[in-house]
C-alpha positions, 0 to 999 in steps of 0.5 A: 746118349750120343747125339747125331746131327745129320745136316739139313739144307739151308733154310730158304728164308726169303721165299718162304717168308714171302709166301707167309707175307702174301697170306698175311696181306690177304687175311688182313685185307679180308678180315673186316668183311662179314663180322665177328664169329660167334666164338669170337664174340664169346672170347671178347667177353671172356677176355673181360673176365680173365681167369686161369680157366673157363668151363670149355677152354683154357685161358690163352685164346681169351687173353690173346683176344683181349690183347689184340683188341686193346692194341688194335681195336675192338673190331673184327680186323683188330681182333684178328691181327694176332691170328693172322700173325700166327697163321703166317708163322705156321706156314714158315714152320711147315717149310721148316718141317720140310727142311727136316726131311731134306727138302732144299730151297724148292721143296721148302717153298713148295711146302710153304705154298701147300700150307698157304693154299690149304683151306684149314690153314687160311680158314683158321687164320681168318678167325680168332679161335683156339684152333688158330693157335692150336695149329701153330702149337701142333706144327711147332711140336711136330718140328721139335719132335722130328728134330728129336727123332732125326738127331736123337738129341734128347735136349729137344724134349725141353722145347717139346715140353715148353711148347706143349705146356703153352699149348695146354693153356690154349686147348687140351687137344695137344695131348692127342698128337703127343700121345699118338706119337709116343705110341708110334715110337714104341711100335716102330722106334726109334725107342732110344729117344724115350730113354733120355733123361731129358724126357722127364725134364720136358714133361716137368716143364710142360706140367709146370706151365700147364699147372695153373689151368689144371688146378682151375679145372680141378677146383671146378670139378673138371667142367671141360670133361663135361663139355667134351662129353656133350660134344661126343654125345650130341655130335659123335655119330655125325662126326664119325660119318663125316670124318674122312670126307671132311679130312679131305675137304677141309685141308683141300682135295687137291693136296691129297696126292701130296700127303699120300706121297708124304706118308710113303716118303716118311715110311721109307725113313726108319727114323720118321716112320713113327711120325707117319704112323702117328696120323692113322693112330690119331684118327683112330682115337678121334673116331673112337671118342666122336671128336671133330674132323679137324682134331687130326688135321694138323698132322696132315700138314706134316705129311704134306711137308714130307711129300713135297720132295716126291712132288718136285719130280712130277710135271710142273704143269700138273703141280701148278694146276693142282695148287691153283685149284687148291688156292681158288677152292680154299679161298672160296670156301674159307674166306669171306670173298662171296657176297654175304647173301651168297654164303649159303653156297659154302655153308654145307662145307664150312658152316663157320662162314655163316656164323659171321653173319647177322649178329648186328641184325639179331641185336636190332631184332632184340632191341625192337622187342625190348622197346615193347616193354613199358619204359617204367618196367625196363629197370627190372627187366632182363634179356636172357639168351640160349647161347654164348654167341647171342649173349656175346653179340648183345654185349657187343652191339647192344649198348648202341641200342640202349640195351642192358647187358644180356645174360646166358646160362651157356658155358662160362657166361653162367659163371660170370654173371646172373641177373639180380633177384631184383629183376622181377620184371619182363624177360626177353628170351632169345631161343634158337628153338622154342622149348616148353620145358625151358619156358615153363621157368617163366610166366606167360611167355609169348613169341613176339618176333623172329630173327630172319638172317640172309643166310641159313646159319644157326641163328636163322629163325631164332625165336624172340619170346617175351615173358611177364616175369621169371617164375622164381628168383634168378638165384633159384632158377640159375642151376636149371638155366646152366648148360654146357653144350 
């Protein structure tokens, strides 16, 4: 096909990078407050067991967690350095997307500011998470897709394929926006981009890059499908009910007029209509499968980038007030600015804040129970937790209390290690909620402690149960102790 190349404005590199730099400084300054998130504790252990895949995720985020802590130290701040960098780059990419829609210097700067005050961008930027790198990948895919649609230059399929392949090594969700965009192109065009010989080349690149993890999943009977099924079954109804409210709250209610304007703006551009249509199509898919609200959030940033040009025509005072309110509320609800004891205020909107608090205290409480075991029995005793956050916390903080490695049947912890059958002594169970069926696998169990957090997070009220011994060898119990969600 003959490629057309409509010109785009010059990139406003200095002001856009300045906005990204300010966000990076803020995230760095706050990255050491509170503590590790439960998922981060899991990634730390996963990073010590590098593989081409895990039951609940591809390998990229654990690998980056390993690199970040090796280089910058095993602290929350050290772990989050690469996340901060990824978020700063995301802000720059949003501005580049606005440039593709014709935004000049002021529009690109406004797009960067909108991204910087978005609760979702700075929220995932604060943590080392799969969502952090997934967001950056989505923005890059959107940028390359928009370039493809605007110029009809099929060579952009190569960049799309490479980015999608790398993204698939981090999170499988990337297939959702790509699928939604392809369907949208089939519906409203421009369909000629699908007739390019560069398309199969891009698909081949994506497949080659993603192949190692796909093979791992195949060899292990596709456990990630089991995990996804558990999410849909357990949380699907709640996810559907909260989908629209959380779409608005997690990005920022004050950015709603911007992304609505962006949708209208793209719909007026024949080549960009498919990008606009991709968002509602994606929402329908996520609702159908009972996925989480943030699965569709990245495409809202594309709408925001398209909406800055119309917004520039609005009264500056209104825009400034809206951005200021977005910044204040986003920081309050997504970053650790409140005293830890006051985080209950934001947990109803963003429970991830509470998941960063209380892990050292949980470890101390487990150590108190462990010390009740006679010293001569500790060599054959075991600490077993109900979830990977608890196990990860005890792996991270337990050595300073003289605790042995904790075990868990949750997610990939079940694959990494199980207690040796020679551990026939007492068992310390860490249970979010006591379960008679679960405890029946052990002998003579008694609750001897409770975890009391200063916030109402998932671990507040966790029961610490001391059992005389496992009811059978650990190798026999292990299949019954394994769980995926």
